[in-house]
C-alpha positions in Angstrom: -12.8 13.7 -10.7 -14.1 12.8 -7.2 -13.0 9.4 -6.0 -15.9 7.3 -4.7 -15.4 5.3 -1.5 -16.0 1.6 -1.9 -19.3 0.2 -0.6 -17.7 -1.8 2.3 -15.8 1.3 3.4 -19.0 3.3 3.4 -20.5 0.7 5.6 -17.7 1.3 8.1 -18.3 5.0 7.9 -22.0 4.4 8.6 -21.3 2.3 11.6 -18.8 4.9 12.9 -21.4 7.7 12.5 -24.0 5.7 14.4 -21.6 4.9 17.2 -20.6 8.6 17.4 -24.2 9.7 17.6 -24.8 7.2 20.5 -21.6 8.3 22.3 -22.6 12.0 22.0 -26.2 11.3 23.2 -24.8 9.5 26.2 -22.3 12.1 27.3 -23.2 15.6 26.1 -26.8 16.2 27.5 -25.8 15.8 31.1 -22.8 18.1 30.9 -22.7 20.8 33.7 -21.8 23.5 31.2 -21.9 26.2 33.9 -18.8 24.5 35.4 -16.9 24.2 32.1 -13.9 26.6 31.9 -14.7 28.3 28.6 -11.1 29.4 28.0 -9.9 25.8 28.1 -12.8 24.6 25.9 -12.2 27.4 23.4 -8.5 27.0 23.1 -8.7 23.2 22.7 -11.5 23.3 20.2 -9.5 25.9 18.2 -6.4 23.7 18.2 -8.5 20.7 17.2 -9.9 22.7 14.3 -6.5 23.7 13.1 -5.4 20.1 13.0 -8.4 18.8 11.0 -8.3 21.8 8.6 -4.6 21.5 7.8 -4.0 17.7 8.0 -3.6 15.5 5.0 -6.6 13.3 4.8 -6.2 10.2 2.5 -9.5 8.7 1.5 -8.9 5.3 3.0 -5.8 5.4 5.1 -4.3 7.1 8.1 -3.4 10.8 8.3 -0.1 11.0 10.2 -0.5 14.7 10.9 -4.0 14.2 12.4 -2.4 12.0 15.1 -1.6 15.3 16.9 -5.2 15.6 17.9 -4.7 12.8 20.5 -2.7 15.4 22.6 -5.6 17.9 22.3 -8.2 15.3 23.2 -6.3 13.9 26.2 -5.9 17.4 27.6 -9.7 17.8 27.2 -10.4 14.4 28.8 -8.3 15.4 31.9 -9.5 19.0 32.3 -13.1 18.9 31.2 -16.3 16.9 31.9 -16.9 14.0 29.5 -19.5 15.8 27.5 -17.3 18.9 27.1 -14.4 16.7 26.0 -16.6 15.1 23.3 -17.8 18.6 22.2 -14.1 19.7 21.8 -13.5 16.9 19.3 -16.8 17.4 17.5 -16.7 21.2 17.3 -13.1 21.2 16.0 -13.8 18.5 13.5 -16.8 20.4 12.1 -14.5 23.0 10.6 -13.6 20.3 8.1 -16.7 21.4 6.1 -14.6 24.4 4.9 -12.3 21.9 3.0 -13.2 20.0 -0.2 -13.3 16.6 1.4 -15.5 13.7 0.3 -18.6 13.5 2.5 -17.9 10.0 3.7 -14.3 11.0 4.8 -15.7 14.1 6.5 -18.3 12.0 8.4 -15.6 9.5 9.4 -13.2 12.2 10.8 -16.0 13.7 12.8 -17.0 10.3 14.1 -13.4 9.6 15.2 -13.3 13.0 16.9 -16.4 12.1 18.9 -15.8 8.4 19.7 -12.1 8.8 20.8 -12.7 11.4 23.5 -15.9 9.6 24.6 -13.9 6.4 25.1 -11.1 8.2 26.8 -13.4 10.0 29.1 -15.3 6.8 30.0 -12.1 5.0 31.0 -10.8 8.0 32.8 -14.0 8.5 34.8 -14.3 4.8 35.5 -10.9 4.8 37.2 -11.8 7.9 39.1 -9.2 10.0 37.3 -10.9 13.3 37.8 -10.7 13.0 41.6 -7.0 11.9 41.7 -6.0 14.8 39.5 -7.9 17.4 41.6 -6.2 16.3 44.8 -2.8 16.3 42.9 -2.0 12.8 44.2 0.1 12.4 41.0 1.2 8.7 41.5 -2.4 7.7 41.8 -3.3 9.9 38.8 -1.1 8.0 36.4 -3.1 4.7 36.0 -6.3 6.5 34.9 -4.4 8.9 32.7 -2.5 6.0 31.2 -5.6 4.1 30.5 -7.3 7.1 28.9 -4.2 7.6 26.8 -4.4 4.0 25.6 -8.0 4.4 24.7 -7.4 7.7 22.8 -4.5 6.1 21.0 -6.2 2.8 20.1 -9.7 4.0 19.0 -8.7 6.2 16.0 -6.0 3.7 15.0 -8.4 0.8 15.0 -11.1 2.8 13.2 -8.7 3.9 10.5 -7.4 0.3 10.1 -11.0 -1.0 9.7 -11.6 1.7 7.0 -8.4 0.7 5.2 -9.3 -3.0 5.2 -12.9 -2.4 4.2 -11.7 -0.2 1.3 -9.3 -2.9 0.1 -6.2 -0.8 0.8 -4.6 -3.4 3.1 -5.4 -6.8 4.6 -6.1 -7.3 8.3 -2.6 -8.7 9.0 -0.9 -5.8 7.3 -3.3 -3.3 8.9 -2.6 -4.6 12.4 1.2 -4.6 11.7 1.1 -1.0 10.6 -1.1 -0.2 13.6 1.3 -1.7 16.1 4.4 -0.3 14.5 3.1 3.1 13.4 -0.2 4.7 14.3 -0.6 3.4 17.8 2.9 4.3 19.1 2.7 7.7 17.4 -0.7 8.3 19.1 0.8 7.3 22.5 3.6 9.7 22.0 1.2 12.6 21.4 -0.7 11.4 24.5 2.3 12.2 26.7 2.3 15.7 25.2 -1.4 16.0 26.2 -0.6 14.9 29.7 2.1 17.6 30.1 -0.2 20.2 28.8 -3.0 19.2 31.2 -0.6 19.3 34.2 0.7 22.8 33.2 -2.8 24.2 32.7 -4.1 22.7 36.0 -1.2 24.4 37.8 -2.1 27.8 36.4 0.2 27.9 33.4 -2.3 28.2 30.6 0.1 30.0 28.2 2.8 27.4 28.7 0.3 24.7 28.2 -0.9 26.1 24.9 2.7 26.4 23.7 3.3 22.8 24.7 0.4 21.8 22.4 1.3 24.1 19.5 5.0 23.0 19.4 4.2 19.4 18.3 1.6 20.6 15.9 4.1 22.8 14.1 6.7 20.0 14.1 4.3 17.5 12.8 3.1 19.7 9.9 6.7 20.5 9.0 7.7 16.8 9.1 4.7 15.8 6.9 5.4 18.6 4.5 9.0 17.5 4.2 7.9 13.8 3.7 5.4 14.8 1.0 8.0 16.9 -0.8 10.5 14.2 -0.7 8.0 11.6 -1.9 7.1 13.9 -4.8 10.7 14.2 -5.8 11.1 10.4 -5.7 8.0 10.0 -7.9 9.3 12.5 -10.4 12.6 10.7 -10.6 10.9 7.4 -11.2 8.5 8.9 -13.7 11.2 10.3 -15.8 13.0 7.0 -16.0 9.9 5.1 -16.9 8.9 7.6 -19.6 12.4 7.1 -21.1 11.9 3.4 -21.2 8.4 3.6 -22.7 9.6 6.0 -25.4 12.3 3.5 -26.4 10.1 0.4 -26.1 6.6 1.5 -27.2 4.8 -1.8 -26.5 5.5 -1.6 -22.8 3.7 1.7 -22.4 1.7 1.4 -19.2 3.3 -2.0 -18.5 5.4 -0.8 -15.6 2.5 0.9 -13.8 0.4 -2.2 -14.2 3.2 -4.5 -12.9 3.5 -2.2 -9.9 -0.2 -2.4 -9.2 -0.3 -6.2 -9.4 2.8 -6.3 -7.2 1.0 -4.1 -4.7 -2.1 -6.4 -4.7 0.2 -9.4 -4.1 2.1 -7.7 -1.3 -1.0 -6.7 0.5 -2.2 -10.4 0.5 1.2 -11.3 1.9 0.8 -8.7 4.7 3.9 -6.7 3.9 4.3 -3.4 5.7 3.4 -0.1 4.0 7.1 1.0 3.9 8.1 -2.2 2.1 5.1 -2.0 -0.3 6.2 1.5 -1.3 9.7 0.2 -2.1 8.3 -2.8 -3.9 6.2 -0.5 -6.1 9.3 1.5 -7.0 11.1 -1.7 -7.9 8.2 -2.9 -10.0 7.9 0.4 -11.9 11.6 0.3 -12.6 12.0 -3.4 -13.3 12.6 -2.8 -17.0 14.7 0.4 -16.7 17.7 -1.6 -17.9 16.2 -1.6 -21.4 17.6 1.9 -21.7 20.9 0.1 -22.2 19.5 -2.3 -24.9 19.7 -1.2 -28.5 16.4 0.2 -29.7 16.4 -1.9 -32.8 16.3 -5.1 -30.7 13.4 -3.9 -28.6 11.4 -3.0 -31.7 12.5 -6.0 -33.8 9.5 -7.9 -35.2 11.5 -10.9 -36.3 13.6 -13.6 -34.7 16.3 -12.8 -32.2 19.6 -14.5 -32.8 21.7 -15.8 -29.8 23.8 -12.6 -29.6 20.7 -10.4 -29.6 18.9 -12.5 -27.0 22.0 -12.3 -24.8 22.0 -8.5 -25.1 18.4 -8.3 -24.0 19.1 -10.6 -21.0 21.5 -8.0 -19.8 18.8 -5.5 -19.0 18.4 -6.5 -15.3 22.1 -5.8 -14.7 21.9 -2.6 -16.7 18.8 -1.6 -14.7 20.7 -1.8 -11.4 23.6 0.2 -12.9 21.0 2.9 -14.0 19.6 3.3 -10.5 22.6 2.6 -8.4 22.9 6.1 -7.1 19.3 6.5 -6.2 19.6 6.0 -2.4 15.9 5.7 -1.5 15.3 2.5 -3.5 16.8 0.2 -0.8 15.4 -3.3 -1.5 14.5 -2.3 -5.0 18.0 -3.0 -6.3 17.9 -6.7 -5.7 14.4 -6.9 -7.1 15.4 -5.2 -10.3 18.5 -7.4 -10.7 16.8 -10.7 -10.0 13.2 -10.4 -11.4 14.0 -12.8 -14.2 15.3 -15.6 -11.9 13.3 -18.9 -11.7 12.5 -21.1 -8.7 14.3 -24.0 -10.4 17.5 -22.0 -10.8 17.3 -21.7 -14.6 16.7 -18.0 -14.7 19.1 -15.2 -15.1 21.4 -13.3 -14.5 22.6 -15.2 -11.4 20.8 -18.5 -11.6 19.4 -18.2 -8.1 16.8 -20.7 -7.0 14.0 -21.0 -4.4 14.2 -18.8 -1.3 17.6 -17.4 -2.4 15.7 -15.2 -4.9 14.7 -12.0 -3.0 11.0 -11.9 -2.2 10.5 -8.7 -4.1 12.0 -10.3 -7.2 9.7 -13.3 -6.9 6.7 -11.0 -6.6 7.6 -8.9 -9.6 8.3 -12.0 -11.7 4.7 -13.2 -11.2 3.3 -9.7 -11.7 5.4 -9.2 -14.8 4.2 -12.5 -16.4 0.6 -11.8 -15.4 0.5 -8.4 -17.0 2.3 -9.6 -20.1 -0.4 -12.3 -20.6 -3.4 -10.0 -20.0 -2.1 -7.2 -22.3 -2.3 -7.0 -26.1 0.9 -7.1 -28.1 1.6 -6.5 -31.8 1.6 -10.3 -32.5 -1.3 -11.5 -30.3 -4.3 -10.4 -28.3 -4.6 -10.1 -24.5 -5.6 -13.2 -22.7 -8.3 -13.5 -20.1 -7.4 -13.5 -16.4 -8.3 -17.1 -15.8 -6.0 -18.3 -18.7 -3.2 -16.3 -17.2 -3.8 -17.6 -13.7 -4.1 -21.2 -15.1 -0.7 -20.8 -16.7 0.9 -19.4 -13.6 -0.4 -22.3 -11.6 1.2 -24.7 -14.1 4.5 -23.0 -13.7 4.3 -22.6 -9.9 7.2 -24.3 -8.3 9.4 -24.4 -11.3 9.4 -20.8 -12.6 7.2 -19.0 -10.0 6.9 -19.0 -6.3 3.6 -21.0 -5.5 2.8 -18.8 -2.5 3.0 -15.7 -4.6 0.9 -17.2 -7.4 -1.7 -18.1 -4.8 -1.7 -14.6 -3.4 -2.3 -13.2 -6.8 -5.2 -15.5 -7.5 -6.8 -14.6 -4.2 -6.3 -10.9 -4.9 -7.9 -11.2 -8.3 -10.9 -12.9 -6.8 -11.2 -10.2 -4.2 -11.0 -7.5 -6.9 -14.0 -9.2 -8.7 -15.9 -9.3 -5.4 -15.4 -5.6 -5.0 -16.6 -5.0 -8.5 -13.2 -4.0 -9.8 -12.0 -6.9 -12.0 -8.6 -6.7 -13.6 -8.7 -5.6 -17.2 -5.0 -5.6 -18.1 -4.3 -2.9 -20.6 -8.0 -2.5 -21.3 -7.9 -4.8 -24.4 -8.7 -8.1 -22.7 -11.6 -9.9 -24.2 -14.9 -10.3 -22.4 -15.9 -13.7 -20.9 -18.5 -16.2 -20.8 -20.2 -17.5 -17.7 -17.9 -20.5 -17.3 -15.2 -18.5 -15.5 -14.9 -18.6 -11.8 -13.5 -15.1 -11.6 -16.2 -12.9 -13.0 -17.5 -11.1 -16.0 -14.2 -10.2 -17.7 -13.1 -13.9 -18.1 -13.7 -16.7 -20.5 -14.4 -20.4 -19.7 -11.3 -22.0 -18.1 -9.3 -24.3 -20.5 -8.6 -27.8 -19.5 -5.4 -28.2 -17.6 -2.4 -28.6 -19.8 -4.1 -27.4 -22.9 -1.5 -24.7 -23.4 1.3 -26.3 -21.6 1.6 -29.4 -23.8 2.7 -27.5 -26.9 4.6 -24.9 -25.0 2.6 -21.9 -26.2 1.2 -21.3 -22.8 1.9 -17.8 -21.6 4.1 -15.8 -24.0 7.0 -18.2 -23.6 6.4 -18.3 -19.9 5.2 -21.9 -20.1 7.2 -24.2 -17.9 6.7 -27.0 -20.4 7.9 -24.7 -23.2 11.3 -24.5 -21.5 11.4 -27.9 -19.9 10.9 -29.9 -23.1 11.5 -28.1 -26.3 13.5 -25.2 -25.0 11.8 -22.5 -27.0 8.1 -22.1 -26.3 5.9 -21.4 -29.3 3.7 -18.4 -29.4 -0.1 -18.0 -29.3 -0.8 -19.8 -32.5 0.8 -23.0 -31.3 2.9 -23.3 -34.4 6.5 -22.2 -35.2 5.6 -18.9 -36.6 8.0 -17.4 -34.1 9.8 -20.6 -33.6 13.1 -20.9 -31.9 13.4 -17.2 -31.6 13.0 -16.1 -28.0 10.6 -13.7 -29.6 8.9 -12.5 -26.5 11.2 -9.8 -25.2 9.5 -9.5 -21.9 9.9 -13.2 -21.0 11.4 -13.8 -17.6 13.4 -16.9 -18.7 13.5 -17.1 -22.5 15.4 -20.3 -23.0 17.9 -21.5 -20.5 20.8 -19.1 -21.1 24.5 -19.4 -20.4 25.2 -16.8 -17.8 27.8 -15.4 -15.5 26.9 -15.1 -11.9 25.9 -11.6 -11.0 25.5 -10.1 -7.5 24.9 -6.8 -5.9 27.6 -4.9 -4.1 27.6 -5.5 -0.4 26.0 -2.1 0.4 23.0 -3.0 -1.8 22.3 -6.5 -0.6 19.1 -6.8 1.4 17.2 -9.8 2.8 14.3 -11.1 0.7 
């Protein structure tokens, strides 16, 4: 099934296409083609074509392997007139039509391949770069070359960041952090390769120049292929563990993936880096893996849990860390798996951590876990509307949940509605009336405290349920499940007696 680009992202593509047309119209017609060295033009266009045809092209995010085109385009900017440099990018990018790429993505790549060399050439010519290179006054050549490199590195990075933000992949803060720490430095590095290639070609070493360009291309593609293969192996490992948990605890089927998705939405609102978001998603998917060490009869039990049974279920965070201890790539995920049932007031488990001592990943997963539990159907009650779930999270913010993270989730849900992608939980959440502030999938908001007073709030997540009566009734508000800690996925149950548990020194990471 072909994925459709969101409307705001398509607007960015349209703006990029119009800008590219204007840039081409301003530079290409006046090009003195009879003075353009055709061998240089042909080699650079061919290398640009190889890059775009073989690069990975995510719909709404950066292609790391496509960054190598900065080297090609800088070489073109230095050695060719502005119109010819723009043509190198455009002609090479047009070969993308031979791949099955969404039209919007294809247009965006071509636009980047036109705008970047146009900007680089404009800067280079404005600083009289062509004259200084011809006279081989190399010290004077460096400022215009450096400025052109900055332009070539910044333009595609900024354009891709704008596309990712418009597509809802990241927020502006996160996009700028990733740009400054990832795409921009990487593009600059390729720029230096382009400079070396231009110098070699200008000094009558065309074969050596081509080899200089081809080497990084091969290295980049090898590195990206290795990364993709490693990521696939990681995903397969995670998938196998999650499937084992879902087979054992049937009602959580799909729960881990939804918790990971909600955690990702929160993380992007908090402007976490892409690397940390990836680890957070692994932690969220694996947060209940410790249930593999819990007797199946307890996970599937439909009646009350006695104290010994509840204590056995509360061990699942510790067992979860034991299960994944030897998976090295999880990094911060270990602490999140261990502490995702801690509470801000220190009454959670297994270690009784409080406030900022709880790792940030664990605080995020705690909110995501509660939210998905409330908006999904279980055997003993129907899914709740998003607004009810958010209302309960607000009531428990500061005691059970981190208020900053609850607020980030609320903003993320509103943004999802604005994009036309409202959260539907496990797909069984009831429709809504017009009284909700969040959109068409929600019902009118209950009055504050309506669920908190009797403790039935959010599947035993209610702060009042634990603060007053210590057990938290279920959806019907009566004692049908009574003092039973019935909700197995509750991050606090009652206040348990607990032994302090901590990670080994080599697994401890800052929140």
